[in-house]
C-alpha positions as CSV (number, residue, x, y, z in Angstrom):
1,M,-119.6,207.5,101.9
2,S,-117.7,204.7,100.1
3,K,-118.1,204.1,96.4
4,R,-116.8,200.6,96.7
5,P,-119.1,197.7,95.4
6,V,-120.9,195.7,98.0
7,L,-119.0,192.5,99.0
8,K,-121.2,189.5,98.2
9,R,-119.7,186.2,99.3
10,S,-119.7,183.3,96.8
11,R,-120.5,180.8,99.6
12,Q,-123.0,180.4,102.4
13,T,-120.6,179.0,105.1
14,K,-119.0,181.9,107.0
15,I,-115.4,182.4,107.8
16,V,-114.0,183.5,111.2
17,A,-110.4,184.8,111.4
18,T,-108.3,185.6,114.4
19,L,-106.4,188.8,114.5
20,G,-102.9,188.9,115.9
21,P,-99.3,190.2,115.4
22,A,-99.4,189.1,111.7
23,T,-102.7,190.9,111.0
24,E,-102.8,194.1,113.0
25,S,-102.2,196.7,110.3
26,E,-105.1,198.3,108.6
27,E,-104.0,197.1,105.2
28,V,-103.8,193.4,106.1
29,I,-107.1,193.5,107.9
30,R,-108.7,195.1,104.8
31,R,-107.2,192.3,102.7
32,L,-108.6,189.7,105.0
33,F,-112.1,191.3,104.8
34,E,-111.9,191.5,101.1
35,A,-110.7,187.9,100.9
36,G,-113.8,186.7,102.7
37,V,-113.7,187.1,106.5
38,D,-117.2,187.5,107.9
39,V,-116.3,187.5,111.7
40,F,-113.1,188.7,113.3
41,R,-111.9,187.1,116.5
42,L,-110.0,189.0,119.2
43,N,-108.2,186.4,121.3
44,F,-107.8,187.8,124.8
45,S,-105.5,185.0,125.7
46,H,-102.8,187.1,123.9
47,G,-102.1,190.8,123.5
48,T,-103.2,193.7,125.6
49,Q,-106.6,195.3,125.8
50,E,-105.2,198.3,123.9
51,D,-104.1,196.0,121.0
52,H,-107.6,194.6,120.7
53,G,-109.2,198.1,120.9
54,K,-107.0,199.3,118.0
55,R,-108.0,196.3,115.9
56,L,-111.6,196.9,116.6
57,R,-111.4,200.6,115.6
58,I,-109.9,199.5,112.3
59,L,-112.8,197.1,111.7
60,R,-115.4,199.7,112.5
61,A,-113.7,202.1,110.0
62,L,-113.9,199.4,107.4
63,E,-117.5,198.8,108.2
64,E,-118.3,202.4,107.6
65,E,-116.2,202.5,104.4
66,Y,-117.8,199.4,102.8
67,Q,-121.2,200.0,104.3
68,R,-121.2,196.3,105.3
69,P,-121.8,195.0,108.9
70,I,-118.7,193.3,110.4
71,A,-119.1,191.0,113.4
72,V,-116.4,191.0,116.1
73,M,-115.9,188.2,118.7
74,A,-114.1,188.6,122.0
75,D,-112.7,185.2,123.0
76,L,-112.0,185.2,126.7
77,Q,-109.0,183.2,128.1
78,G,-110.8,181.4,130.9
79,P,-108.9,179.8,133.8
80,K,-105.5,178.3,132.9
81,L,-104.4,175.4,135.1
82,R,-100.6,175.3,135.3
83,L,-97.9,173.6,137.4
84,G,-95.3,175.5,139.4
85,T,-91.6,175.8,138.6
86,F,-88.6,173.5,138.8
87,E,-85.5,174.5,140.7
88,N,-82.9,173.4,138.1
89,G,-84.8,173.9,134.9
90,P,-86.7,171.2,132.9
91,V,-86.9,167.7,134.2
92,R,-87.3,164.4,132.4
93,L,-89.9,161.9,133.6
94,K,-89.7,158.1,133.0
95,I,-92.6,155.8,132.5
96,G,-93.5,154.0,135.7
97,Q,-91.8,156.4,138.1
98,K,-93.6,158.1,140.9
99,F,-94.3,161.8,140.7
100,R,-95.9,163.9,143.5
101,L,-98.0,167.0,143.2
102,D,-98.5,169.1,146.3
103,S,-99.4,172.4,147.8
104,D,-95.8,173.3,148.7
105,P,-94.7,176.4,146.6
106,T,-91.1,175.4,146.8
107,P,-89.6,174.9,143.2
108,G,-89.8,171.2,142.2
109,D,-87.5,168.5,140.8
110,S,-87.9,165.2,139.0
111,S,-89.9,163.7,141.9
112,R,-92.4,166.5,142.7
113,V,-93.9,169.8,141.7
114,Y,-96.1,172.5,143.2
115,L,-99.8,172.4,142.1
116,P,-101.2,175.9,142.8
117,H,-104.8,175.0,142.3
118,P,-106.7,173.8,145.4
119,E,-109.8,173.2,143.2
120,V,-107.8,170.6,141.3
121,M,-106.2,169.1,144.4
122,E,-109.6,168.4,146.0
123,V,-110.8,166.3,143.0
124,L,-107.7,164.1,142.8
125,T,-108.5,160.5,143.9
126,P,-106.9,157.2,143.0
127,G,-107.4,156.5,139.3
128,T,-107.7,160.2,138.3
129,V,-105.8,160.9,135.1
130,L,-103.8,164.1,134.7
131,L,-102.5,165.4,131.4
132,L,-99.6,167.8,131.4
133,D,-98.2,170.0,128.6
134,D,-101.1,169.3,126.2
135,G,-101.0,165.6,126.9
136,K,-97.3,165.1,126.4
137,V,-97.1,163.8,129.9
138,R,-99.8,161.6,131.4
139,L,-100.1,160.7,135.1
140,R,-102.5,158.5,137.0
141,V,-103.1,159.2,140.7
142,E,-102.4,156.3,143.0
143,E,-102.7,157.9,146.5
144,N,-103.8,161.2,147.8
145,G,-104.0,163.1,151.1
146,D,-104.6,166.6,152.4
147,G,-102.7,168.9,150.0
148,W,-100.9,166.1,148.0
149,A,-101.3,163.4,145.5
150,S,-98.9,160.7,144.4
151,A,-99.1,159.6,140.8
152,V,-97.4,157.2,138.4
153,V,-96.1,158.4,135.1
154,E,-97.8,156.6,132.2
155,A,-96.3,158.7,129.4
156,G,-93.1,160.5,130.0
157,A,-91.4,163.5,128.4
158,Q,-89.6,166.6,129.4
159,L,-91.5,168.9,131.7
160,S,-90.6,172.6,132.3
161,D,-91.9,175.5,134.3
162,R,-95.7,176.4,134.4
163,K,-96.8,173.8,131.8
164,G,-100.5,173.4,131.4
165,L,-102.6,170.9,133.3
166,N,-105.8,169.1,132.2
167,V,-108.1,166.9,134.4
168,P,-110.3,165.3,131.7
169,N,-112.9,163.4,133.7
170,A,-113.3,165.8,136.7
171,L,-115.8,168.6,137.3
172,L,-113.8,171.4,138.8
173,R,-115.3,174.0,141.1
174,L,-114.0,176.8,138.9
175,S,-115.9,179.7,137.3
176,P,-115.1,180.1,133.6
177,L,-114.5,183.8,134.4
178,T,-111.3,184.7,136.2
179,E,-110.5,188.2,137.4
180,K,-108.7,188.8,134.1
181,D,-111.7,187.6,132.2
182,R,-114.0,189.9,134.0
183,A,-111.8,192.9,133.2
184,D,-111.5,191.8,129.6
185,L,-115.2,191.2,129.4
186,A,-116.0,194.7,130.7
187,Y,-113.5,196.2,128.2
188,A,-114.8,194.2,125.3
189,L,-118.4,195.3,126.0
190,D,-117.3,198.9,126.3
191,I,-115.7,198.9,122.9
192,G,-118.7,197.3,121.4
193,V,-117.9,193.7,120.4
194,D,-120.9,191.6,119.1
195,W,-120.0,188.1,120.4
196,I,-118.4,186.9,123.7
197,A,-116.8,183.5,123.5
198,L,-116.7,181.7,126.9
199,S,-113.8,179.3,127.6
200,F,-113.8,176.5,130.2
201,V,-117.5,176.1,130.3
202,Q,-118.4,173.0,132.2
203,R,-122.1,173.3,133.1
204,P,-125.2,175.4,132.4
205,E,-124.6,177.6,135.5
206,D,-121.5,178.9,133.8
207,V,-123.5,180.4,131.0
208,A,-126.0,182.0,133.4
209,E,-123.2,183.7,135.3
210,A,-121.8,185.2,132.1
211,R,-125.2,186.3,130.8
212,K,-125.9,188.2,134.0
213,L,-122.6,190.1,133.6
214,I,-123.1,190.8,129.8
215,A,-126.7,192.0,130.4
216,G,-127.7,191.9,126.8
217,R,-124.8,194.0,125.5
218,A,-123.5,191.1,123.4
219,H,-124.3,187.5,122.5
220,I,-122.7,184.4,123.9
221,I,-120.7,181.7,122.2
222,V,-120.1,178.6,124.4
223,K,-116.8,176.9,123.5
224,M,-117.2,173.1,123.7
225,E,-113.8,172.0,125.0
226,K,-114.5,170.1,128.2
227,P,-116.0,166.6,128.5
228,S,-118.3,167.9,131.2
229,A,-119.7,170.4,128.6
230,I,-120.4,167.6,126.2
231,D,-122.3,165.8,129.0
232,H,-124.5,169.0,129.2
233,L,-124.7,169.6,125.5
234,V,-128.5,169.8,125.2
235,E,-128.8,172.3,128.1
236,L,-125.9,174.4,126.9
237,V,-127.1,174.7,123.3
238,E,-130.5,175.8,124.7
239,L,-128.9,178.4,127.0
240,T,-126.4,179.9,124.6
241,D,-126.7,182.0,121.4
242,A,-124.0,180.1,119.4
243,V,-121.5,177.3,119.9
244,M,-117.8,176.8,119.0
245,V,-116.4,173.3,118.6
246,A,-112.9,173.9,120.1
247,R,-111.3,170.8,118.8
248,G,-107.8,171.5,120.1
249,D,-108.8,171.4,123.8
250,L,-111.3,168.6,123.1
251,G,-108.4,166.5,121.6
252,V,-106.4,166.9,124.8
253,E,-109.3,166.2,127.2
254,M,-110.8,163.3,125.2
255,A,-109.5,160.4,123.2
256,T,-108.5,161.7,119.8
257,E,-110.7,159.2,118.0
258,E,-113.7,160.5,119.9
259,V,-113.4,164.1,118.5
260,P,-114.8,163.6,115.0
261,S,-118.0,162.0,116.3
262,I,-118.3,164.7,119.0
263,Q,-117.9,167.3,116.3
264,K,-120.7,165.9,114.2
265,Q,-122.9,165.5,117.3
266,I,-122.5,169.2,118.3
267,V,-123.0,170.5,114.8
268,R,-126.2,168.4,114.4
269,R,-127.6,169.5,117.8
270,C,-127.0,173.2,117.0
271,R,-128.5,172.9,113.5
272,M,-131.7,171.3,115.0
273,A,-131.9,174.1,117.5
274,G,-131.2,176.9,115.0
275,K,-128.1,178.1,116.9
276,P,-125.0,179.1,114.8
277,V,-122.1,176.6,115.2
278,I,-118.4,177.3,114.5
279,V,-115.9,174.5,113.8
280,A,-112.5,175.6,115.0
281,T,-108.8,174.7,115.6
282,Q,-106.1,173.3,113.3
283,M,-108.2,173.5,110.1
284,L,-105.4,174.7,107.9
285,E,-102.6,174.7,110.4
286,S,-99.8,173.9,107.9
287,M,-100.5,177.3,106.3
288,I,-99.0,179.0,109.3
289,S,-95.7,178.4,107.5
290,A,-96.7,177.1,104.0
291,P,-98.6,178.7,101.2
292,T,-100.9,175.7,100.7
293,P,-102.6,173.3,103.0
294,T,-102.3,169.5,103.2
295,R,-104.9,167.5,101.4
296,A,-106.1,166.2,104.8
297,E,-106.6,169.7,106.0
298,A,-108.6,170.6,102.9
299,S,-110.8,167.5,103.5
300,D,-111.2,168.5,107.2
301,V,-112.6,171.9,106.1
302,A,-114.8,170.3,103.5
303,T,-116.2,167.9,106.2
304,A,-117.3,170.8,108.4
305,V,-119.0,172.4,105.4
306,F,-120.7,169.1,104.4
307,D,-121.9,168.8,108.0
308,G,-123.7,172.2,107.6
309,A,-121.6,174.2,110.1
310,D,-122.4,177.9,110.0
311,A,-118.8,178.9,110.1
312,V,-115.2,177.6,110.0
313,M,-112.4,179.4,111.9
314,R,-108.8,180.4,111.4
315,S,-106.7,180.7,114.5
316,A,-102.9,180.9,114.3
317,E,-103.1,180.8,110.5
318,T,-104.2,184.4,110.5
319,A,-103.0,185.6,113.9
320,S,-99.4,184.8,113.5
321,G,-98.9,182.8,110.3
322,Q,-96.9,183.8,107.3
323,Y,-99.8,183.5,104.8
324,P,-102.9,184.9,106.5
325,V,-104.7,186.2,103.4
326,E,-103.9,183.1,101.5
327,A,-105.3,181.0,104.3
328,V,-108.6,182.9,104.1
329,E,-108.7,182.7,100.3
330,M,-108.1,178.9,100.5
331,M,-110.9,178.5,103.0
332,D,-113.2,180.5,100.8
333,R,-112.4,178.3,97.8
334,I,-112.9,175.1,99.6
335,A,-116.2,176.1,101.1
336,A,-117.5,177.5,97.7
337,R,-116.5,174.3,96.0
338,V,-118.2,172.0,98.5
339,E,-121.4,174.0,98.3
340,R,-121.5,173.5,94.5
341,D,-121.3,169.7,94.9
342,P,-124.6,168.0,94.3
343,L,-123.9,165.8,97.4
344,Y,-123.9,168.9,99.6
345,R,-127.4,169.9,98.6
346,A,-128.6,166.4,99.0
347,I,-127.2,166.3,102.6
348,M,-128.8,169.7,103.4
349,D,-132.1,168.6,102.0
350,A,-132.1,165.4,103.9
351,Q,-131.4,167.1,107.3
352,H,-134.1,169.7,107.6
353,P,-135.2,170.0,111.2
354,E,-138.8,169.3,112.1
355,P,-140.5,172.7,112.4
356,E,-142.0,173.5,115.8
357,N,-145.7,173.7,116.1
358,T,-145.8,177.5,115.6
359,A,-146.9,179.8,112.8
360,A,-143.4,181.3,112.6
361,D,-141.8,177.9,112.0
362,A,-144.5,176.8,109.5
363,I,-144.0,180.0,107.4
364,T,-140.2,179.7,107.5
365,A,-140.3,176.1,106.3
366,A,-142.8,177.0,103.6
367,A,-140.5,179.9,102.5
368,R,-137.7,177.4,101.7
369,Q,-140.1,175.2,99.8
370,V,-141.7,178.0,97.9
371,A,-138.2,179.4,96.9
372,H,-137.3,176.0,95.5
373,T,-140.6,175.6,93.6
374,I,-140.6,179.0,91.9
375,G,-136.8,179.2,91.5
376,A,-136.5,182.4,93.6
377,A,-133.2,184.2,93.7
378,A,-133.2,184.7,97.5
379,I,-135.3,184.6,100.6
380,A,-135.6,188.0,102.3
381,T,-136.4,188.4,106.0
382,Y,-137.2,191.5,107.9
383,T,-136.2,191.2,111.6
384,T,-135.6,193.2,114.7
385,S,-134.1,190.6,117.0
386,G,-132.7,188.2,114.3
387,S,-135.1,185.4,115.2
388,T,-136.8,185.4,111.8
389,T,-133.5,185.2,110.0
390,L,-132.2,182.5,112.3
391,R,-135.2,180.4,111.4
392,A,-134.6,180.9,107.7
393,A,-130.9,179.9,108.2
394,R,-131.9,176.7,110.1
395,E,-133.7,175.5,106.9
396,R,-130.5,175.7,104.9
397,P,-132.3,176.8,101.7
398,E,-130.8,176.6,98.2
399,V,-130.6,180.4,97.9
400,P,-129.0,183.2,99.9
401,I,-130.9,184.8,102.8
402,L,-131.2,188.6,102.8
403,C,-131.6,190.0,106.3
404,L,-133.1,193.4,106.5
405,T,-133.0,195.0,110.0
406,S,-133.1,198.4,111.5
407,E,-130.7,197.3,114.3
408,L,-127.0,197.5,113.5
409,K,-126.3,195.1,116.4
410,T,-128.6,192.5,114.8
411,A,-127.0,193.0,111.3
412,R,-123.6,192.4,112.8
413,R,-124.7,189.4,114.8
414,M,-126.2,187.8,111.7
415,Q,-122.8,187.8,109.9
416,L,-122.1,184.6,111.8
417,C,-125.1,182.8,110.5
418,W,-125.1,180.4,107.5
419,G,-126.2,181.9,104.2
420,V,-127.1,185.4,105.6
421,H,-126.4,188.6,103.8
422,A,-127.3,191.2,106.4
423,V,-128.1,194.8,105.7
424,Q,-129.0,197.6,108.1
425,T,-132.0,199.6,106.8
426,P,-134.1,202.5,108.3
427,E,-137.3,201.6,110.2
428,I,-140.0,200.3,108.0
429,S,-143.7,201.1,108.7
430,S,-145.6,199.0,106.2
431,L,-145.5,195.7,104.5
432,Q,-145.4,197.2,101.0
433,E,-142.5,199.4,102.0
434,M,-140.7,196.3,103.3
435,V,-141.3,194.4,100.1
436,N,-140.0,197.3,98.0
437,K,-136.9,197.7,100.2
438,A,-136.2,194.0,99.9
439,C,-136.4,194.0,96.1
440,R,-134.2,197.1,95.7
441,T,-131.6,195.8,98.2
442,A,-131.5,192.4,96.6
443,Y,-130.9,194.0,93.2
444,R,-128.4,196.5,94.4
445,D,-126.3,193.9,96.3
446,G,-126.3,191.4,93.5
447,L,-128.5,188.7,95.2
448,A,-131.1,189.0,92.4
449,Q,-131.5,190.3,88.9
450,E,-134.3,192.2,87.3
451,G,-137.2,189.9,86.6
452,Q,-136.3,187.3,89.3
453,R,-138.5,186.7,92.3
454,L,-137.9,186.9,96.0
455,V,-139.7,185.0,98.8
456,I,-140.2,187.4,101.7
457,T,-141.0,186.7,105.3
458,A,-141.7,189.1,108.1
459,G,-143.6,189.6,111.3
460,V,-146.5,192.0,111.4
461,P,-146.9,194.3,113.3
462,F,-143.2,195.2,112.8
463,G,-140.9,195.2,115.9
464,T,-142.4,192.2,117.6
465,P,-139.5,189.7,118.1
466,G,-140.2,186.1,116.8
467,N,-143.6,187.1,115.3
468,T,-143.0,185.7,111.7
469,N,-146.5,185.6,110.2
470,V,-146.3,186.8,106.6
471,L,-145.0,185.2,103.4
472,R,-144.9,187.2,100.1
473,I,-143.6,186.6,96.7
474,A,-142.3,189.7,94.8
475,W,-140.7,190.5,91.4
476,V,-137.4,192.3,91.4
477,E,-137.3,195.5,89.3
478,A,-134.3,197.6,88.5
């Protein structure tokens, strides 16, 4: 058993980091964890299943060594819409010229290209906008027929083989799970990931399809990256377990100036629903090749924290960047600094969601108020499913939330949630045993000192999900 001290974070906002070629060794992954990563992302758009399995084994060994739960997310690639190839290499398009997309697999030229997606072809009508190569080329359809569409180039640039394609304002009859995704999903579940992130979600039915396949073996994160998903925001938040604001894809599919408002809308909706929300993409992108971020990037991270996001995410900064550990350390410092700002607490206090008309919500809201009134060191929750702890996190209290659970899966899942310090503990049979365990654990893990008080919530009888019906105040003893 490890003799290392328990890692207690200095901030409530969590950090998600993507593993990749720059961070696949045990030593670098250890440094990322020590620097502040709470959730590790395995990006199945890159690398092999074996690569991801090796990284997960390293994480589980660290979990055992540090006796701290570590959450692991498998991010599925989703369908990738791409053009065909060009016979003589890259072509240049000019603004105003005609350009044809068709179902002929013959390599293209500067006048036409193969579009190997009948699902896209069937939604192309006059006026439809197509974005190629992350928006570097923009086309507008003028005519269409059976297996072809003629468009005019509105923004031109070089176009090469198999560049990506976006259709911003169309609902495509595509499942978010390709054959590759289904194989990756089965593998991720077999190796024991905690979260599955779904790409290309367009409608509520997409979540239902994934949930049926996952069958309770992991929890679902819906990536908000399609305008059609934003149209179904309320239903998708209700159906999923967590949400990721995938701003890179949103910035391609929507007008750039719309993205900040959409980000705030998503974060707010998730906070009201008590669902964890991650803000992702390009947060400290300059740190891929530089040891410090730009001031604008630091402000971008701070904005997400001020909004009350549960987590902020590193992508290429840690997967392939030159300064992965420094990027996490910088994120940690920014989040901790924002949370010390009096304005941050004023914003959190002004945005408490209205509790539902249930005893569980009433007790959880009261726990936050009691903790404030008596100057408690922490709020302790005992939970089986995680619902009691999620309610506490939704309140955004001034103090940390200690999550005690007998379920390792629940402890890992809670690592994504704002303010939660999760600990797996043996089954508890009585309320007094739970109170004693909470006090000892809070003292041991540095959440409270001797003589301080804890506010404790739980559901009695134990083991009944969502049955929060007890609030206690206890003194911490050494």
